[in-house]
ChimeraX commands (.cxc) that place a marker at each C-alpha (Angstrom):
marker #1 position 143.19,133.72,40.43 radius 0.5
marker #1 position 140.73,131.08,41.60 radius 0.5
marker #1 position 138.59,131.99,44.60 radius 0.5
marker #1 position 138.79,128.50,46.14 radius 0.5
marker #1 position 141.56,126.07,46.94 radius 0.5
marker #1 position 141.66,122.42,45.98 radius 0.5
marker #1 position 139.86,120.01,48.30 radius 0.5
marker #1 position 142.89,117.72,47.99 radius 0.5
marker #1 position 144.97,120.26,49.89 radius 0.5
marker #1 position 142.40,121.34,52.47 radius 0.5
marker #1 position 144.12,122.37,55.73 radius 0.5
marker #1 position 142.97,121.03,59.09 radius 0.5
marker #1 position 142.56,122.65,62.50 radius 0.5
marker #1 position 146.23,121.96,63.23 radius 0.5
marker #1 position 147.17,124.11,60.23 radius 0.5
marker #1 position 145.33,127.20,61.47 radius 0.5
marker #1 position 148.23,128.69,63.48 radius 0.5
marker #1 position 150.43,128.47,60.38 radius 0.5
marker #1 position 147.74,130.14,58.28 radius 0.5
marker #1 position 147.40,132.93,60.84 radius 0.5
marker #1 position 151.18,133.35,60.90 radius 0.5
marker #1 position 151.08,134.15,57.18 radius 0.5
marker #1 position 149.27,137.39,58.04 radius 0.5
marker #1 position 151.91,139.89,59.10 radius 0.5
marker #1 position 151.84,143.56,59.96 radius 0.5
marker #1 position 150.75,145.76,62.84 radius 0.5
marker #1 position 147.44,146.13,64.65 radius 0.5
marker #1 position 146.36,142.53,64.16 radius 0.5
marker #1 position 144.38,142.20,67.43 radius 0.5
marker #1 position 145.98,138.78,67.82 radius 0.5
marker #1 position 144.53,138.03,71.26 radius 0.5
marker #1 position 141.01,138.88,70.11 radius 0.5
marker #1 position 141.47,136.78,66.98 radius 0.5
marker #1 position 142.82,133.79,68.90 radius 0.5
marker #1 position 139.85,133.87,71.27 radius 0.5
marker #1 position 137.48,133.19,68.36 radius 0.5
marker #1 position 139.51,130.49,66.63 radius 0.5
marker #1 position 138.03,127.37,68.21 radius 0.5
marker #1 position 134.41,128.50,67.91 radius 0.5
marker #1 position 134.93,129.52,64.29 radius 0.5
marker #1 position 136.47,126.16,63.45 radius 0.5
marker #1 position 133.69,124.14,65.10 radius 0.5
marker #1 position 131.08,126.22,63.28 radius 0.5
marker #1 position 132.62,125.83,59.82 radius 0.5
marker #1 position 133.86,122.26,60.31 radius 0.5
marker #1 position 130.90,120.66,62.09 radius 0.5
marker #1 position 127.85,122.92,62.34 radius 0.5
marker #1 position 127.17,125.33,59.49 radius 0.5
marker #1 position 125.69,124.18,56.21 radius 0.5
marker #1 position 127.64,126.59,54.04 radius 0.5
marker #1 position 130.43,125.87,51.57 radius 0.5
marker #1 position 132.19,127.71,48.73 radius 0.5
marker #1 position 129.79,125.95,46.37 radius 0.5
marker #1 position 126.56,127.23,47.98 radius 0.5
marker #1 position 127.43,130.74,49.16 radius 0.5
marker #1 position 124.73,132.20,46.90 radius 0.5
marker #1 position 122.09,129.55,47.65 radius 0.5
marker #1 position 119.10,130.79,49.66 radius 0.5
marker #1 position 119.07,127.51,51.59 radius 0.5
marker #1 position 122.58,128.06,53.04 radius 0.5
marker #1 position 123.25,128.81,56.68 radius 0.5
marker #1 position 124.39,132.35,57.38 radius 0.5
marker #1 position 127.34,133.29,59.60 radius 0.5
marker #1 position 127.75,136.91,60.62 radius 0.5
marker #1 position 130.95,138.03,62.34 radius 0.5
marker #1 position 129.95,140.97,64.48 radius 0.5
marker #1 position 133.30,140.81,66.29 radius 0.5
marker #1 position 134.88,141.99,63.06 radius 0.5
marker #1 position 138.00,143.75,64.35 radius 0.5
marker #1 position 141.02,141.50,64.31 radius 0.5
marker #1 position 139.62,139.00,61.76 radius 0.5
marker #1 position 142.78,136.91,61.36 radius 0.5
marker #1 position 141.17,133.73,62.72 radius 0.5
marker #1 position 138.16,134.25,60.45 radius 0.5
marker #1 position 140.38,134.61,57.37 radius 0.5
marker #1 position 142.40,131.54,58.38 radius 0.5
marker #1 position 139.26,129.42,58.70 radius 0.5
marker #1 position 137.82,130.74,55.42 radius 0.5
marker #1 position 141.09,129.80,53.72 radius 0.5
marker #1 position 141.17,126.38,55.37 radius 0.5
marker #1 position 137.64,125.68,54.13 radius 0.5
marker #1 position 138.30,126.87,50.58 radius 0.5
marker #1 position 136.34,130.12,50.54 radius 0.5
marker #1 position 139.47,132.14,49.78 radius 0.5
marker #1 position 142.92,131.18,48.49 radius 0.5
marker #1 position 145.68,130.79,51.06 radius 0.5
marker #1 position 147.74,132.97,48.72 radius 0.5
marker #1 position 145.67,135.95,49.85 radius 0.5
marker #1 position 146.75,135.67,53.48 radius 0.5
marker #1 position 150.22,137.31,53.28 radius 0.5
marker #1 position 148.62,140.44,51.82 radius 0.5
marker #1 position 146.51,140.96,54.96 radius 0.5
marker #1 position 145.95,144.66,55.71 radius 0.5
marker #1 position 148.22,145.87,52.91 radius 0.5
marker #1 position 147.34,148.41,50.23 radius 0.5
marker #1 position 145.02,146.82,47.68 radius 0.5
marker #1 position 144.43,143.63,49.68 radius 0.5
marker #1 position 140.96,142.11,49.86 radius 0.5
marker #1 position 141.70,141.17,53.48 radius 0.5
marker #1 position 141.37,144.33,55.52 radius 0.5
marker #1 position 141.37,144.97,59.25 radius 0.5
marker #1 position 137.60,144.45,59.03 radius 0.5
marker #1 position 136.02,141.80,56.74 radius 0.5
marker #1 position 134.38,143.17,53.61 radius 0.5
marker #1 position 131.25,141.50,52.21 radius 0.5
marker #1 position 131.92,142.88,48.73 radius 0.5
marker #1 position 135.52,141.67,48.48 radius 0.5
marker #1 position 135.60,138.31,50.30 radius 0.5
marker #1 position 133.60,135.25,49.18 radius 0.5
marker #1 position 131.46,133.81,51.97 radius 0.5
marker #1 position 131.47,136.93,54.14 radius 0.5
marker #1 position 127.83,137.83,54.84 radius 0.5
marker #1 position 128.32,141.33,56.28 radius 0.5
marker #1 position 130.99,144.01,56.39 radius 0.5
marker #1 position 131.67,144.41,60.08 radius 0.5
marker #1 position 133.98,145.82,62.69 radius 0.5
marker #1 position 131.92,148.62,64.22 radius 0.5
marker #1 position 130.71,146.95,67.39 radius 0.5
marker #1 position 127.02,146.58,68.15 radius 0.5
marker #1 position 125.79,146.00,64.60 radius 0.5
marker #1 position 126.06,142.25,64.06 radius 0.5
marker #1 position 123.32,140.98,66.36 radius 0.5
marker #1 position 120.69,143.45,65.10 radius 0.5
marker #1 position 121.61,142.49,61.53 radius 0.5
marker #1 position 121.33,138.79,62.41 radius 0.5
marker #1 position 117.90,139.39,63.90 radius 0.5
marker #1 position 116.83,141.10,60.68 radius 0.5
marker #1 position 118.19,138.27,58.53 radius 0.5
marker #1 position 116.41,135.68,60.68 radius 0.5
marker #1 position 113.12,137.54,60.49 radius 0.5
marker #1 position 113.53,138.03,56.74 radius 0.5
marker #1 position 114.10,134.30,56.18 radius 0.5
marker #1 position 110.99,133.51,58.21 radius 0.5
marker #1 position 108.90,135.93,56.18 radius 0.5
marker #1 position 110.16,134.25,53.00 radius 0.5
marker #1 position 109.17,130.84,54.41 radius 0.5
marker #1 position 112.81,129.74,54.49 radius 0.5
marker #1 position 112.65,127.84,57.76 radius 0.5
marker #1 position 115.72,125.60,57.49 radius 0.5
marker #1 position 118.71,127.98,57.25 radius 0.5
marker #1 position 120.37,128.89,60.51 radius 0.5
marker #1 position 121.69,132.35,61.26 radius 0.5
marker #1 position 124.70,132.36,63.57 radius 0.5
marker #1 position 126.28,135.60,64.77 radius 0.5
marker #1 position 129.53,135.85,66.74 radius 0.5
marker #1 position 130.06,138.80,69.02 radius 0.5
marker #1 position 132.33,139.78,71.87 radius 0.5
marker #1 position 131.27,140.29,75.47 radius 0.5
marker #1 position 132.16,144.00,75.35 radius 0.5
marker #1 position 129.71,144.52,72.47 radius 0.5
marker #1 position 126.85,143.80,74.82 radius 0.5
marker #1 position 127.44,147.24,76.35 radius 0.5
marker #1 position 125.99,148.68,73.13 radius 0.5
marker #1 position 122.32,149.61,73.34 radius 0.5
marker #1 position 121.54,148.19,69.91 radius 0.5
marker #1 position 122.28,144.71,71.24 radius 0.5
marker #1 position 119.92,145.13,74.18 radius 0.5
marker #1 position 117.10,145.96,71.79 radius 0.5
marker #1 position 117.99,143.05,69.52 radius 0.5
marker #1 position 118.08,140.57,72.41 radius 0.5
marker #1 position 114.62,141.65,73.57 radius 0.5
marker #1 position 113.08,141.64,70.09 radius 0.5
marker #1 position 114.49,138.23,69.11 radius 0.5
marker #1 position 113.14,136.68,72.28 radius 0.5
marker #1 position 109.67,138.10,71.78 radius 0.5
marker #1 position 109.61,136.92,68.16 radius 0.5
marker #1 position 110.81,133.41,69.03 radius 0.5
marker #1 position 113.52,133.44,66.34 radius 0.5
marker #1 position 114.58,129.84,66.89 radius 0.5
marker #1 position 116.85,129.69,63.82 radius 0.5
marker #1 position 119.02,132.40,65.36 radius 0.5
marker #1 position 122.09,131.56,67.44 radius 0.5
marker #1 position 124.39,134.09,69.08 radius 0.5
marker #1 position 127.89,132.99,70.03 radius 0.5
marker #1 position 129.33,135.36,72.62 radius 0.5
marker #1 position 133.11,135.18,73.06 radius 0.5
marker #1 position 133.66,136.10,76.69 radius 0.5
marker #1 position 137.24,137.16,77.32 radius 0.5
marker #1 position 136.18,139.46,80.17 radius 0.5
marker #1 position 136.67,142.68,78.24 radius 0.5
marker #1 position 133.31,144.29,78.99 radius 0.5
marker #1 position 133.32,147.56,80.91 radius 0.5
marker #1 position 130.30,146.85,83.09 radius 0.5
marker #1 position 129.42,143.16,83.00 radius 0.5
marker #1 position 126.09,141.58,83.94 radius 0.5
marker #1 position 124.86,140.44,87.37 radius 0.5
marker #1 position 124.50,136.68,87.21 radius 0.5
marker #1 position 126.60,136.35,84.07 radius 0.5
marker #1 position 126.16,137.02,80.37 radius 0.5
marker #1 position 123.69,134.20,79.77 radius 0.5
marker #1 position 121.24,135.73,82.24 radius 0.5
marker #1 position 120.98,138.83,80.06 radius 0.5
marker #1 position 119.59,136.61,77.30 radius 0.5
marker #1 position 117.50,134.13,79.29 radius 0.5
marker #1 position 115.47,136.88,80.95 radius 0.5
marker #1 position 114.37,137.86,77.44 radius 0.5
marker #1 position 113.33,134.34,76.49 radius 0.5
marker #1 position 116.51,132.88,74.98 radius 0.5
marker #1 position 117.83,129.35,75.47 radius 0.5
marker #1 position 121.40,129.53,76.78 radius 0.5
marker #1 position 124.53,127.45,77.32 radius 0.5
marker #1 position 127.86,128.30,78.96 radius 0.5
marker #1 position 130.90,126.46,77.58 radius 0.5
marker #1 position 134.67,126.41,77.60 radius 0.5
marker #1 position 135.52,128.47,74.53 radius 0.5
marker #1 position 138.43,126.19,73.66 radius 0.5
marker #1 position 136.54,122.88,73.98 radius 0.5
marker #1 position 135.42,121.66,70.58 radius 0.5
marker #1 position 133.19,119.03,72.17 radius 0.5
marker #1 position 131.40,121.52,74.40 radius 0.5
marker #1 position 131.03,124.03,71.58 radius 0.5
marker #1 position 129.61,121.43,69.19 radius 0.5
marker #1 position 127.15,120.11,71.76 radius 0.5
marker #1 position 125.92,123.58,72.70 radius 0.5
marker #1 position 125.59,124.69,69.09 radius 0.5
marker #1 position 123.65,121.52,68.24 radius 0.5
marker #1 position 121.36,121.47,71.30 radius 0.5
marker #1 position 118.89,124.19,70.44 radius 0.5
marker #1 position 115.45,124.96,71.85 radius 0.5
marker #1 position 112.21,125.18,69.89 radius 0.5
marker #1 position 110.56,128.58,69.56 radius 0.5
marker #1 position 113.47,130.38,71.23 radius 0.5
marker #1 position 116.62,132.03,69.96 radius 0.5
marker #1 position 119.77,130.43,71.30 radius 0.5
marker #1 position 122.93,131.85,72.83 radius 0.5
marker #1 position 126.22,130.06,73.48 radius 0.5
marker #1 position 128.55,131.90,75.83 radius 0.5
marker #1 position 132.11,130.73,75.09 radius 0.5
marker #1 position 134.33,131.57,78.05 radius 0.5
marker #1 position 138.00,132.21,77.26 radius 0.5
marker #1 position 140.03,131.79,80.41 radius 0.5
marker #1 position 143.58,132.18,79.12 radius 0.5
marker #1 position 143.41,134.96,76.50 radius 0.5
marker link #1:1,2 radius 0.2
marker link #1:2,3 radius 0.2
marker link #1:3,4 radius 0.2
marker link #1:4,5 radius 0.2
marker link #1:5,6 radius 0.2
marker link #1:6,7 radius 0.2
marker link #1:7,8 radius 0.2
marker link #1:8,9 radius 0.2
marker link #1:9,10 radius 0.2
marker link #1:10,11 radius 0.2
marker link #1:11,12 radius 0.2
marker link #1:12,13 radius 0.2
marker link #1:13,14 radius 0.2
marker link #1:14,15 radius 0.2
marker link #1:15,16 radius 0.2
marker link #1:16,17 radius 0.2
marker link #1:17,18 radius 0.2
marker link #1:18,19 radius 0.2
marker link #1:19,20 radius 0.2
marker link #1:20,21 radius 0.2
marker link #1:21,22 radius 0.2
marker link #1:22,23 radius 0.2
marker link #1:23,24 radius 0.2
marker link #1:24,25 radius 0.2
marker link #1:25,26 radius 0.2
marker link #1:26,27 radius 0.2
marker link #1:27,28 radius 0.2
marker link #1:28,29 radius 0.2
marker link #1:29,30 radius 0.2
marker link #1:30,31 radius 0.2
marker link #1:31,32 radius 0.2
marker link #1:32,33 radius 0.2
marker link #1:33,34 radius 0.2
marker link #1:34,35 radius 0.2
marker link #1:35,36 radius 0.2
marker link #1:36,37 radius 0.2
marker link #1:37,38 radius 0.2
marker link #1:38,39 radius 0.2
marker link #1:39,40 radius 0.2
marker link #1:40,41 radius 0.2
marker link #1:41,42 radius 0.2
marker link #1:42,43 radius 0.2
marker link #1:43,44 radius 0.2
marker link #1:44,45 radius 0.2
marker link #1:45,46 radius 0.2
marker link #1:46,47 radius 0.2
marker link #1:47,48 radius 0.2
marker link #1:48,49 radius 0.2
marker link #1:49,50 radius 0.2
marker link #1:50,51 radius 0.2
marker link #1:51,52 radius 0.2
marker link #1:52,53 radius 0.2
marker link #1:53,54 radius 0.2
marker link #1:54,55 radius 0.2
marker link #1:55,56 radius 0.2
marker link #1:56,57 radius 0.2
marker link #1:57,58 radius 0.2
marker link #1:58,59 radius 0.2
marker link #1:59,60 radius 0.2
marker link #1:60,61 radius 0.2
marker link #1:61,62 radius 0.2
marker link #1:62,63 radius 0.2
marker link #1:63,64 radius 0.2
marker link #1:64,65 radius 0.2
marker link #1:65,66 radius 0.2
marker link #1:66,67 radius 0.2
marker link #1:67,68 radius 0.2
marker link #1:68,69 radius 0.2
marker link #1:69,70 radius 0.2
marker link #1:70,71 radius 0.2
marker link #1:71,72 radius 0.2
marker link #1:72,73 radius 0.2
marker link #1:73,74 radius 0.2
marker link #1:74,75 radius 0.2
marker link #1:75,76 radius 0.2
marker link #1:76,77 radius 0.2
marker link #1:77,78 radius 0.2
marker link #1:78,79 radius 0.2
marker link #1:79,80 radius 0.2
marker link #1:80,81 radius 0.2
marker link #1:81,82 radius 0.2
marker link #1:82,83 radius 0.2
marker link #1:83,84 radius 0.2
marker link #1:84,85 radius 0.2
marker link #1:85,86 radius 0.2
marker link #1:86,87 radius 0.2
marker link #1:87,88 radius 0.2
marker link #1:88,89 radius 0.2
marker link #1:89,90 radius 0.2
marker link #1:90,91 radius 0.2
marker link #1:91,92 radius 0.2
marker link #1:92,93 radius 0.2
marker link #1:93,94 radius 0.2
marker link #1:94,95 radius 0.2
marker link #1:95,96 radius 0.2
marker link #1:96,97 radius 0.2
marker link #1:97,98 radius 0.2
marker link #1:98,99 radius 0.2
marker link #1:99,100 radius 0.2
marker link #1:100,101 radius 0.2
marker link #1:101,102 radius 0.2
marker link #1:102,103 radius 0.2
marker link #1:103,104 radius 0.2
marker link #1:104,105 radius 0.2
marker link #1:105,106 radius 0.2
marker link #1:106,107 radius 0.2
marker link #1:107,108 radius 0.2
marker link #1:108,109 radius 0.2
marker link #1:109,110 radius 0.2
marker link #1:110,111 radius 0.2
marker link #1:111,112 radius 0.2
marker link #1:112,113 radius 0.2
marker link #1:113,114 radius 0.2
marker link #1:114,115 radius 0.2
marker link #1:115,116 radius 0.2
marker link #1:116,117 radius 0.2
marker link #1:117,118 radius 0.2
marker link #1:118,119 radius 0.2
marker link #1:119,120 radius 0.2
marker link #1:120,121 radius 0.2
marker link #1:121,122 radius 0.2
marker link #1:122,123 radius 0.2
marker link #1:123,124 radius 0.2
marker link #1:124,125 radius 0.2
marker link #1:125,126 radius 0.2
marker link #1:126,127 radius 0.2
marker link #1:127,128 radius 0.2
marker link #1:128,129 radius 0.2
marker link #1:129,130 radius 0.2
marker link #1:130,131 radius 0.2
marker link #1:131,132 radius 0.2
marker link #1:132,133 radius 0.2
marker link #1:133,134 radius 0.2
marker link #1:134,135 radius 0.2
marker link #1:135,136 radius 0.2
marker link #1:136,137 radius 0.2
marker link #1:137,138 radius 0.2
marker link #1:138,139 radius 0.2
marker link #1:139,140 radius 0.2
marker link #1:140,141 radius 0.2
marker link #1:141,142 radius 0.2
marker link #1:142,143 radius 0.2
marker link #1:143,144 radius 0.2
marker link #1:144,145 radius 0.2
marker link #1:145,146 radius 0.2
marker link #1:146,147 radius 0.2
marker link #1:147,148 radius 0.2
marker link #1:148,149 radius 0.2
marker link #1:149,150 radius 0.2
marker link #1:150,151 radius 0.2
marker link #1:151,152 radius 0.2
marker link #1:152,153 radius 0.2
marker link #1:153,154 radius 0.2
marker link #1:154,155 radius 0.2
marker link #1:155,156 radius 0.2
marker link #1:156,157 radius 0.2
marker link #1:157,158 radius 0.2
marker link #1:158,159 radius 0.2
marker link #1:159,160 radius 0.2
marker link #1:160,161 radius 0.2
marker link #1:161,162 radius 0.2
marker link #1:162,163 radius 0.2
marker link #1:163,164 radius 0.2
marker link #1:164,165 radius 0.2
marker link #1:165,166 radius 0.2
marker link #1:166,167 radius 0.2
marker link #1:167,168 radius 0.2
marker link #1:168,169 radius 0.2
marker link #1:169,170 radius 0.2
marker link #1:170,171 radius 0.2
marker link #1:171,172 radius 0.2
marker link #1:172,173 radius 0.2
marker link #1:173,174 radius 0.2
marker link #1:174,175 radius 0.2
marker link #1:175,176 radius 0.2
marker link #1:176,177 radius 0.2
marker link #1:177,178 radius 0.2
marker link #1:178,179 radius 0.2
marker link #1:179,180 radius 0.2
marker link #1:180,181 radius 0.2
marker link #1:181,182 radius 0.2
marker link #1:182,183 radius 0.2
marker link #1:183,184 radius 0.2
marker link #1:184,185 radius 0.2
marker link #1:185,186 radius 0.2
marker link #1:186,187 radius 0.2
marker link #1:187,188 radius 0.2
marker link #1:188,189 radius 0.2
marker link #1:189,190 radius 0.2
marker link #1:190,191 radius 0.2
marker link #1:191,192 radius 0.2
marker link #1:192,193 radius 0.2
marker link #1:193,194 radius 0.2
marker link #1:194,195 radius 0.2
marker link #1:195,196 radius 0.2
marker link #1:196,197 radius 0.2
marker link #1:197,198 radius 0.2
marker link #1:198,199 radius 0.2
marker link #1:199,200 radius 0.2
marker link #1:200,201 radius 0.2
marker link #1:201,202 radius 0.2
marker link #1:202,203 radius 0.2
marker link #1:203,204 radius 0.2
marker link #1:204,205 radius 0.2
marker link #1:205,206 radius 0.2
marker link #1:206,207 radius 0.2
marker link #1:207,208 radius 0.2
marker link #1:208,209 radius 0.2
marker link #1:209,210 radius 0.2
marker link #1:210,211 radius 0.2
marker link #1:211,212 radius 0.2
marker link #1:212,213 radius 0.2
marker link #1:213,214 radius 0.2
marker link #1:214,215 radius 0.2
marker link #1:215,216 radius 0.2
marker link #1:216,217 radius 0.2
marker link #1:217,218 radius 0.2
marker link #1:218,219 radius 0.2
marker link #1:219,220 radius 0.2
marker link #1:220,221 radius 0.2
marker link #1:221,222 radius 0.2
marker link #1:222,223 radius 0.2
marker link #1:223,224 radius 0.2
marker link #1:224,225 radius 0.2
marker link #1:225,226 radius 0.2
marker link #1:226,227 radius 0.2
marker link #1:227,228 radius 0.2
marker link #1:228,229 radius 0.2
marker link #1:229,230 radius 0.2
marker link #1:230,231 radius 0.2
marker link #1:231,232 radius 0.2
marker link #1:232,233 radius 0.2
view
């Protein structure tokens, strides 16, 4: 079976709910998946320089899904953009399927990391960003998507501080804020990053225009964070 779908039949954003509906079964984390859908689409449709044709090219942008539980929206977008066949979607989370409850780097084309255990994605993105710098690869962006509750994990606090001190300006964190964190942050999520030297933006997590603008408006010599607020999920 081919690993990509024909560009002549490429789905659009309006097709994503139908693609997600193809994935049946229990424990789908549908609310968590839906909260990421708009940001994922804007990234893959308008921002990231990564395609099925260049997934092994060192010059590609890297996207890391730290919020790896409930990856239905991620799989739908990957299918819409031709990274995986739409025929894979109905097998989601079944025995022998490549599409598990957590995305698998080994099994799924275009997936940069195997994720799902919260608190790992941002530290990994920091390491990838630093590694690209050390290899003099200054153009590729590294974008990591995490949930607000993940910021309770100590590994993320260390990664936020280190990235700010190192001025990793090719790194962008997209935090999906659906108010699921146990403790929260005085002054809001963005303040946790800006005090460590990050450039920040707060946006409506369903507004494609706001997401695109924030993801495009980055600061020099600083890592960037976009906090996507989800008010209805």
